[in-house]
N, C-alpha and C positions, 0 to 999 in steps of 0.2 A: 316691418318692417325690408317691402324688399329694397336692397340696392343696384343687383343690374340682373333682367332676366337672359335667357338663350332659351334659341330655340329650335327644332327642326327635324329633323328625317337621322332615326341611330338604328334604323333595320331597313335593310331592302333583300329577298330573296327571288329574284327572278328566272323563270323558265323561257324555252323557247322553242318552240319543235325544229328536228333535222328536218333542213329541206327548206327553213324560211328564206324570202330573199334576204340575199348577201347577208344569212346567220352567221360564215365563218369569217366574214369583215367585225360584226357585232360581237362576239368572241375576243377578236385582237384584240379589239378597242377595250375590252376591259382586264385582257393579261398587260395591257399598258400601263392600264392604271391599278392592277395586283402590282406590276413594277415601280412604282412611286412608293406604295406600301414599302416596299423592299428596301429603296434608298432612305426611306426615315428609322432604317436599322432591324426589323421586323425581319426573319430568318426563312428564305423559301421554300419551304417542303412540298413534295408528291405526298397526294391524301386522295383521300374516297371521301364518296356525303352521296347517301342518297340512292348508291350508284352510279352516281356519278364519280369520272376518274381526271381527275387534272390537277393544283400546284392550292398548294393554299397559305396565308401569309399576313400575323396580326386578325386573325379574324375575319379574314378576305376567302373565298374562294373561287373557281374560277371552271371548270370541270366540263365532261361531254360522255354522255353513253350514245349506244345505236339510235335512238330514237331522242336523240335534241340535248340541248344544253342548259346549261346552269347556273348564275352566277349569285352569288354573295358576298354585301357587304353588310359589315358592320360600323356602328360609333360614326365621329365624324368620318368618315370614309365613305359612309352611306350616303351621306349630306353631298360628300364631294364630291361625287362618283354618280347619283341619282340622275342629270341629264343623257350620260354614255347610257347608263343601261337601261333607261326609258325608250322604249318606242311603240306606236302603238297596238302591235300584233304580238307585245311578250308577258309573259301571266304573270301578274302578285302574287305569289302566297306564301308571301309574309312581305310589311310592311310595319313598323314600330313609328311613330312618331313623341315626342319628347317637349317640356319645358323643365326650364330647373332655373331655379328662384334661388342667388343668393340674399341671406338676409344681412342686415347691421348689424341684427340681436337672433342668433338658432334659435325659431322656436324649439320647444319637447317632446308636443305630445299631438304634432302635427298631422299624424299614421294615426294614431289612436280618438283624436276630433274626427278624418276623415272618413275612419271603422264607425265611429258613432252617426255618425249623419248621414250616414251611405246605408244603414243598415234602418235608420226610420226612414229615409226616404225610401228602400226596397219593402216593407210593411205597407205602401201606401194603394200598392199591386196587389193585384191578385194571385192567387198561388200558385198557378203555373206560367207565373210574367217572371215568380221574380227571380236574382241572379244571388250569382255563391259570391258569400261575402264573406272574407276572413285576413288575420291579419297576423303577422308574425310578429314580436316582440325582445330584442333585444338586451341582454346585457349592458350590451357598450354604445345602446341608444339606438341599434342598427332597424329600427322597426320599419315592417312594410306591409302598407296594407293594397290587399288586393280588390278587386271588382273585378267577380265575372271567373267562373271555370277555366284550367288551360288547355282544357279543350274545345270552347268557346270564340266565334269570327272576329271576337272584340273581346281585350280586356284588360282592363287597368289597373296601372299597380301605382301606392307612391311611397316614397320611400328614403333616405337619409341618404342623401347622395357624397354624403362628406363622413358618412363611420363607409360603404360601400367602395367607396374607391381609394382612399386616405391619399389622393393626387389634389398638393395646395389648393389648386385651383379651384376647388371644391369646397374647400372651406366653407359653413356655414350656410351649404345649399339641401336642396331637396327636391325632389326629380319629381313631375308627373310626367308618366309615362303613360299612352296608350297600343297594343301591338294589334294590327287586324289582317285577318288571314282570308288569302283565295277572294273572289268577291269581292265583299268589303275592300280588299289591299288594293283588286286591280281599282279600286273604283275613285280612291280618294288617291292612286301614285297619278292616275292622266285626269283630278282635276287639281294636282300639283304640277304637272305640267302645264299644267296654265295660267299658276300664277309666279313664273319664275323671277319679274319683279320684288313680289313683295312674299315672296314666298317664307320667309321665315313668322314674319307677321302672320301671315294667315297657319298656319304650324302652330301657333299662338293662342289667337284665337277659335280652331276647329279642336282645341286639346281642354281649353279651357269650359267650352261649351258641352262636351264630353262628357265632364265631368259633374259639371252642375245638373244636365239632364239627369243624374247618378244622385244628386243629392249633395257632394262635395263642392263650399265654394272655395275658388283658387285665389287666387292673394296676388294677381294681377287684373291690369285693364283691356278690355277686350271688344272689340266687334261684335255682337251679338247675330247683325243683320244680313254678313257677308260666306256667312260657313252654311252648308247643310248637310246634314249627319248622316250615314248608310242608314238603314232603316235596320231595327235590334231585329235578330231570331226570336220567335216563337216559340215556345211546346207544340208541334203541331196538332192540332187537333186529330176525333178520331176519325172522320173521314178522308186527312189529310195521311195518316199511319195507311188503313187499309188504301187508300189512292197507290200509297207511295208502296205497300205491300205487291199490289198487281201489277205493278209499271217494274223493283227491279226482282220477282220472285214468277210470280206467275206468269207472266207474261212471255217470258224464254221456253218457258217451258210449252207452251199451248203452242208455241210461235214451230217447234220441235216437232209437236204433235202431230199439227197441221204439214208438214213435211211428210208422214210418212204414215196418215191415217185420213180418211177421207171426213172433212168440216163436219160434217153430218152426225156421223155418232159422234164427235166431240162433244158438240153441243146433246145428245141425246143423253148421253156421260153426264152434265152437267146441269140436266133439266130444263136444256134453256128450247129440243124443240119445240 
């Protein structure tokens, strides 16, 4: 039986191209947010990340490079500074949404049961659509169930937050967390900007529906009518694979040849004249 449920944004990584409208002001606002992280006792350090040079503190980073700027906030800072980071032209490369459940009596097998149920649901899918699902079992009870591969655009995990954090705040707690990347992350982040007044409830609903869709029942009440999940990417068909090959490998070569040869020569070589 849940005793307390909290939900929100647990990670955000955003990029903005250099020269965007008021981009330096955006960076300045994010640096002010980073200052408040430092005010809580975290050390400010010069750092580099993915080619961006800047400063970091408490798992958060603000930096720039020739082509743009990058901001990253983690944990409760991601939720706290989400509205500062968001703007219509920003790209969200990663967005984590979490719901943490504190129980009156700590369940010991929650991750194992989630793994079992996710596997069962996975078996109803065609082979090409099946997700990668696995579990890590800790001798200290720190079990973690993963749904989706590390490279997937959507990946969920259910883990023992009490063991993972060793923080008294998370005694008897399990966390349900979903990490989104790029298009899916940007789409959901824009939805969250419209849910400012009820964002906590929206995140809890969104998490529950995401896991329920994958066969895992979540131990809290949610509204299934208000949330639209991002589409799942499935393995491309043979035609899609060939079209992708033409678009990204053949097209550049043909464009170069057209610049140095007559198009009729190229068509004849391809047997298309």
